[in-house]
C-alpha positions in Angstrom: 18.7 -9.9 14.5 19.2 -6.1 16.9 20.3 -7.6 20.5 20.0 -4.0 21.9 17.9 -1.1 20.8 20.9 1.5 21.2 22.5 -0.1 18.1 19.2 0.5 16.2 18.6 4.1 16.9 22.7 5.0 16.2 21.8 3.4 13.1 18.9 4.7 12.1 20.0 8.3 13.3 23.5 8.0 11.6 22.1 6.6 7.9 19.2 9.0 8.0 16.3 6.5 8.8 15.1 8.1 11.5 15.7 11.2 13.0 15.1 13.3 17.2 12.1 15.5 15.6 13.0 19.0 16.4 16.5 18.3 17.1 18.3 21.3 16.9 15.8 23.0 19.1 16.0 20.4 21.7 14.4 18.2 20.2 10.7 17.1 21.5 9.8 14.1 23.9 9.0 11.1 22.0 8.9 12.7 18.3 10.4 11.5 15.5 10.9 12.7 11.8 11.8 10.1 8.9 15.0 10.9 7.1 15.9 10.4 3.3 16.1 6.4 3.6 13.1 6.2 6.2 10.5 7.4 4.0 11.5 5.7 1.8 10.9 2.6 3.5 8.2 4.1 5.1 6.6 4.5 1.4 7.7 1.0 0.4 5.9 -0.6 3.4 2.7 1.4 2.4 2.3 1.3 -1.2 3.3 -2.7 -0.7 0.0 -3.3 1.7 -1.9 -1.0 -0.3 -1.2 -3.0 -3.8 -1.6 -6.7 -1.3 -4.7 -5.2 -0.3 -6.6 -2.7 -1.7 -5.2 -3.1 -5.5 -5.3 -6.8 -6.1 -8.7 -7.6 -4.7 -12.3 -6.7 -6.3 -14.1 -6.5 -2.6 -11.5 -3.7 -1.4 -12.1 0.2 -1.6 -10.0 2.8 -0.2 -10.7 6.3 1.4 -8.6 8.9 2.9 -10.2 11.2 5.1 -10.1 14.2 7.8 -8.0 14.6 10.6 -10.4 16.9 12.4 -13.4 15.0 12.1 -17.5 16.5 13.6 -16.4 15.8 17.3 -20.6 13.9 17.8 -18.4 11.8 15.7 -16.1 10.8 18.8 -19.4 11.0 20.5 -21.4 8.0 19.1 -18.3 5.9 18.6 -17.7 6.7 22.6 -14.0 7.3 22.5 -14.9 10.4 24.5 -16.3 8.5 27.4 -14.1 5.3 26.6 -10.9 6.0 25.3 -8.8 6.7 28.2 -6.2 4.5 30.6 -5.7 4.3 34.0 -3.1 6.5 35.3 -1.2 7.1 38.3 1.4 9.6 40.0 4.0 9.7 41.7 2.9 11.7 45.1 7.2 13.2 45.5 8.2 14.0 41.9 5.1 14.6 40.4 6.2 12.2 37.0 3.1 10.6 35.6 3.2 7.0 34.3 0.3 4.8 33.1 -0.4 1.7 35.9 0.5 -1.1 34.0 4.3 -0.1 33.4 5.5 -0.2 36.5 4.9 -1.4 40.1 4.5 -0.8 43.7 7.2 2.4 43.6 8.4 5.2 41.1 10.7 4.1 38.8 12.3 7.8 39.1 12.7 8.6 42.5 11.0 5.6 44.5 8.3 7.6 45.8 4.5 6.8 46.6 2.0 6.1 44.2 -1.1 8.1 43.3 -4.7 6.0 43.2 -4.9 5.3 39.2 -7.3 7.4 37.6 -8.8 6.9 33.9 -6.7 10.0 31.2 -8.6 10.1 28.3 -6.2 10.4 24.9 -7.7 12.0 22.9 -5.6 15.7 21.6 -8.0 18.3 21.8 -7.8 21.5 19.7 -9.8 24.1 18.6 -12.0 25.0 15.3 -11.6 28.8 15.1 -10.6 32.2 16.1 -11.6 31.7 19.4 -11.0 29.1 22.2 -14.4 28.1 24.2 -16.3 25.4 24.4 -18.4 25.3 21.0 -15.5 25.3 19.3 -13.7 21.6 20.5 -12.5 19.5 18.1 -9.8 16.5 18.3 -7.4 14.8 15.7 -8.3 11.8 15.2 -7.1 8.7 17.8 -7.4 5.6 14.6 -8.5 6.0 11.3 -11.4 3.5 11.6 -14.5 5.9 12.5 -13.8 7.7 8.5 -15.0 3.9 7.6 -18.0 3.7 9.4 -19.4 7.2 8.7 -18.6 6.6 5.4 -20.2 3.3 4.8 -23.2 4.8 3.1 -21.7 7.6 1.0 -18.5 4.3 -0.2 -21.9 2.1 -1.1 -24.2 4.6 -2.6 -20.9 5.4 -5.3 -19.4 1.7 -5.6 -22.6 -1.1 -4.8 -20.9 -3.2 -3.0 -22.2 -6.5 -2.2 -21.2 -7.7 1.2 -18.2 -9.5 1.8 -16.0 -6.3 1.3 -13.6 -4.1 3.3 -12.8 -0.6 3.4 -9.1 0.3 3.5 -7.1 3.5 4.5 -3.7 5.0 5.4 -3.0 7.8 7.9 -2.0 9.3 10.6 -3.7 8.9 13.9 -2.8 11.2 16.6 -2.9 9.5 20.6 -2.4 11.9 24.5 0.1 8.6 26.0 1.0 9.0 29.1 4.2 6.9 29.0 5.7 6.7 25.5 9.0 5.3 24.6 10.9 3.0 23.0 11.9 4.9 19.9 9.0 4.8 17.3 7.0 1.7 19.2 4.8 4.2 21.2 4.2 7.9 20.1 2.0 10.5 19.9 1.5 10.6 16.2 1.4 7.5 14.3 0.4 5.9 11.3 -1.8 3.0 10.5 -3.4 0.9 7.9 -6.3 -0.4 8.7 -9.1 -2.4 7.2 -12.8 -2.5 8.1 -14.3 -5.5 6.8 -18.1 -5.7 6.1 -19.6 -9.4 7.0 -23.2 -10.7 8.0 -23.3 -11.5 12.1 -22.7 -15.5 11.0 -20.2 -14.8 8.5 -17.8 -13.3 11.7 -16.0 -16.8 13.4 -15.2 -17.5 9.1 -14.1 -13.8 8.2 -12.2 -13.2 11.4 -9.8 -16.7 10.5 -9.1 -15.1 7.0 -7.5 -12.4 8.4 -5.9 -14.0 10.8 -4.3 -16.1 8.0 -4.2 -12.8 5.7 -2.0 -11.1 8.6 0.3 -13.7 9.4 1.3 -14.0 6.0 2.2 -10.2 5.2 4.3 -10.6 8.3 5.9 -13.2 7.1 5.9 -10.8 3.1 8.1 -8.6 5.0 10.7 -11.0 5.9 9.9 -11.1 9.9 11.0 -14.7 11.3 7.4 -15.8 12.2 8.9 -17.5 15.0 9.4 -14.3 17.0 5.5 -13.9 15.9 3.4 -14.7 19.3 -0.9 -14.6 19.2 -2.1 -13.1 22.2 -5.8 -13.7 22.8 -7.1 -10.7 24.7 -9.9 -11.3 27.5 -13.2 -9.3 27.7 -11.7 -7.3 30.5 -8.9 -6.0 28.4 -11.0 -5.5 25.7 -11.7 -2.4 24.0 -15.1 -1.5 24.6 -15.7 -2.3 20.7 -15.0 -5.7 20.6 -16.0 -9.3 21.3 -13.0 -10.5 19.9 -8.7 -8.9 19.4 -6.3 -10.7 18.8 -2.8 -9.1 19.1 0.0 -10.2 17.1 3.2 -9.6 19.6 6.5 -10.0 18.0 9.8 -10.1 20.0 11.1 -7.0 19.6 14.9 -6.1 21.0 13.7 -4.2 24.7 10.2 -6.8 24.9 7.7 -8.9 23.3 4.9 -6.6 22.5 1.9 -5.9 20.2 2.7 -5.3 16.7 -0.4 -5.5 15.2 -4.5 -6.4 15.8 -7.0 -7.6 14.2 -10.7 -7.2 16.6 -13.9 -8.2 15.4 -16.4 -5.1 16.2 -19.6 -6.7 15.5 -22.6 -3.8 14.7 -21.3 -1.3 17.5 -20.4 1.4 15.2 -22.5 1.5 12.3 -25.3 1.1 14.9 -23.9 4.0 16.4 -23.6 6.4 13.4 -27.1 5.6 11.3 -30.4 5.6 13.3 -31.7 3.5 9.8 -29.8 0.3 8.7 -27.6 1.7 6.1 -27.4 -1.5 4.3 -30.0 -3.6 1.9 -29.9 -7.2 0.2 -30.0 -5.8 -3.3 -31.7 -9.3 -3.7 -33.8 -10.1 -0.8 -34.5 -6.6 -0.3 -33.5 -7.4 3.8 -32.3 -4.3 5.9 -29.9 -4.5 8.0 -26.1 -3.3 10.1 -23.0 -5.2 8.8 -21.1 -6.5 11.2 -17.4 -5.8 10.9 -13.6 -7.0 11.7 -11.0 -4.8 11.7 -7.0 -6.1 10.8 -5.0 -3.0 11.8 -1.2 -3.1 11.2 0.9 0.2 12.5 3.1 1.4 10.4 5.4 2.7 12.8 6.0 -0.2 14.0 6.0 -2.4 11.2 9.4 -0.2 10.5 10.4 -0.7 13.7 10.0 -5.0 13.4 11.6 -4.7 9.8 14.6 -3.1 11.1 15.2 -4.9 14.1 14.7 -8.4 12.5 17.1 -7.2 8.9 20.0 -5.7 11.3 22.8 -8.2 11.3 26.6 -8.2 12.6 28.7 -10.5 10.6 32.1 -9.2 12.5 32.5 -6.0 11.9 30.2 -5.4 8.7 26.4 -4.7 9.8 24.8 -6.1 7.2 20.8 -4.8 7.3 19.2 -7.5 5.2 15.7 -6.2 4.5 13.5 -8.0 1.4 15.3 -6.2 -1.7 11.0 -5.1 -2.4 11.9 -2.7 1.2 14.9 -1.8 1.0 15.2 2.9 0.2 17.4 1.8 -2.6 17.4 -0.9 -5.2 20.8 -0.9 -6.1 24.0 1.5 -5.7 26.0 2.5 -8.7 29.9 3.3 -8.4 32.7 4.4 -10.7 35.9 1.6 -9.6 38.1 5.6 -9.5 36.4 8.7 -8.7 39.3 10.5 -10.4 38.8 8.7 -13.3 36.3 10.8 -15.7 35.8 8.3 -17.7 34.8 5.7 -15.2 32.6 8.2 -13.3 30.9 9.5 -17.1 29.8 6.0 -17.7 28.6 5.3 -14.2 26.7 8.6 -14.3 24.8 7.3 -17.4 24.3 4.0 -16.4 23.1 6.0 -13.0 20.7 8.0 -15.1 19.3 5.6 -16.7 18.8 2.6 -13.9 16.9 4.7 -11.9 14.1 5.8 -14.5 13.1 2.5 -13.3 14.4 1.7 -9.4 15.8 3.6 -6.7 19.4 4.4 -7.1 21.9 6.1 -5.3 25.3 7.5 -7.1 28.5 6.8 -5.2 31.9 7.8 -5.7 33.4 8.9 -2.4 36.1 7.2 -0.5 37.3 3.4 -2.0 35.7 0.5 -3.4 35.2 -1.2 -0.2 34.3 2.0 1.8 31.4 2.1 -0.3 30.3 -1.7 -0.2 30.0 -1.7 3.5 28.2 1.4 4.0 25.8 0.2 1.4 25.4 -3.3 3.1 24.6 -0.6 6.7 21.3 1.0 5.0 20.2 -2.7 3.2 21.1 -2.0 -0.6 20.4 -5.1 -2.5 22.6 -4.7 -5.2 25.9 -2.6 -6.1 27.4 -2.2 -9.8 30.8 -1.1 -10.7 31.6 0.7 -13.5 35.8 -0.3 -14.3 38.2 0.1 -17.3 36.5 -3.6 -18.3 33.0 -1.7 -18.5 34.8 0.4 -21.3 35.9 -2.3 -23.5 32.9 -4.8 -23.5 30.4 -2.4 -21.9 30.0 -5.6 -18.9 29.6 -4.1 -15.2 30.2 -6.5 -12.0 26.6 -6.2 -9.6 27.7 -7.5 -6.1 25.2 -9.0 -4.6 24.5 -7.2 -0.3 23.9 -10.7 1.7 26.1 -13.1 -0.1 28.7 -10.6 -0.7 29.5 -13.1 -4.6 29.8 -11.1 -7.7 29.4 -11.4 -11.7 29.5 -9.8 -14.3 26.5 -8.9 -16.5 26.1 -6.9 -20.0 25.0 -3.4 -19.3 21.9 -3.5 -21.8 21.0 -7.0 -19.7 20.6 -5.0 -16.3 17.3 -3.7 -16.4 15.4 -7.5 -16.7 17.8 -9.3 -13.9 17.1 -6.4 -10.7 13.5 -6.5 -12.4 13.8 -10.8 -12.1 15.0 -11.0 -8.8 12.5 -8.4 -7.6 10.0 -10.4 -8.6 11.6 -13.5 -7.3 11.4 -11.5 -3.8 7.4 -10.8 -4.0 6.3 -13.6 -2.1 
């Protein structure tokens, strides 16, 4: 595991995982862009999550809702009134901070701090050509509300019975007072979220079930479960809609902090959005408001935890020991020598064939040792080298990232070899 954020941030920029946003114009405070490798890692995590929690289950459906919703949604949900953080301001330098992030003096100038006041985190915008009160709208601060607002539409079109869930992956926006720690806390972020609808009497059982499912997902990502700590949130610190909340905290390089959250939202949201009970039991005819268990998985924090966990230093060699399923590239193909056309041509043909089934990269720069180290640093599980023996017997050298061991494999067996290796890691 990496022991400093500086090393991780440097690797991410140098190798194309994460860049500072608007970099050529001096950047924008805590804005980040995912580069060629970062977007592959991000998509791998999202696709695996969707496959595990939606496609492979018969009690889950998905939606993809709009980022901007009718402002009445946020009035009904309580966000306009309650979605805020305590803000304090330095009387000397005028810098603003979240109350829970500092002590008695300003960390910038040691000045005196003002009393705390509530600061609403909603990002305000306007719809239409005029910027007046009648055209105010908000970028969503969470993905959850669309799943509540669309509950009846989903129910009518899918005929689901309790218990069942609605899942969504998408962007959310919060006007954070003090964002920071790289991609950990940003104003624009992405969530993988589930609203799981149940009968009230089932909430404790369902809560425990989803707690176990979240722990299993954390293990699946390759995160050391010993670095995960469950924090029971006391009533005074819970969101206004929650009757019970657990934070799954991870030992990030900067501090122990929230990775995921699990909440029991009761029937708060559906009652606020629907005047009449939206669910009718198909057998008994009973009409009622279902209760909700909400597992929330941050995409960006997942990426940060996965990268932190995978970063390994072995002498001068840096290895990103990502699970193969998460790795941006599954396989790299090299010709042994870049100045031998027959090797380059053979390697190119192999590359074109393998990338039909796997994310792959072709590299003929520098010597073979430097290419290995380059692929180690970005987490590529296997490197395939086409050499002179390949021209004779159609075998190649396959090098394993973590052990650095090599073996000869026939070209026609490579597809099955990599598929089998990936399947072994799909646990």
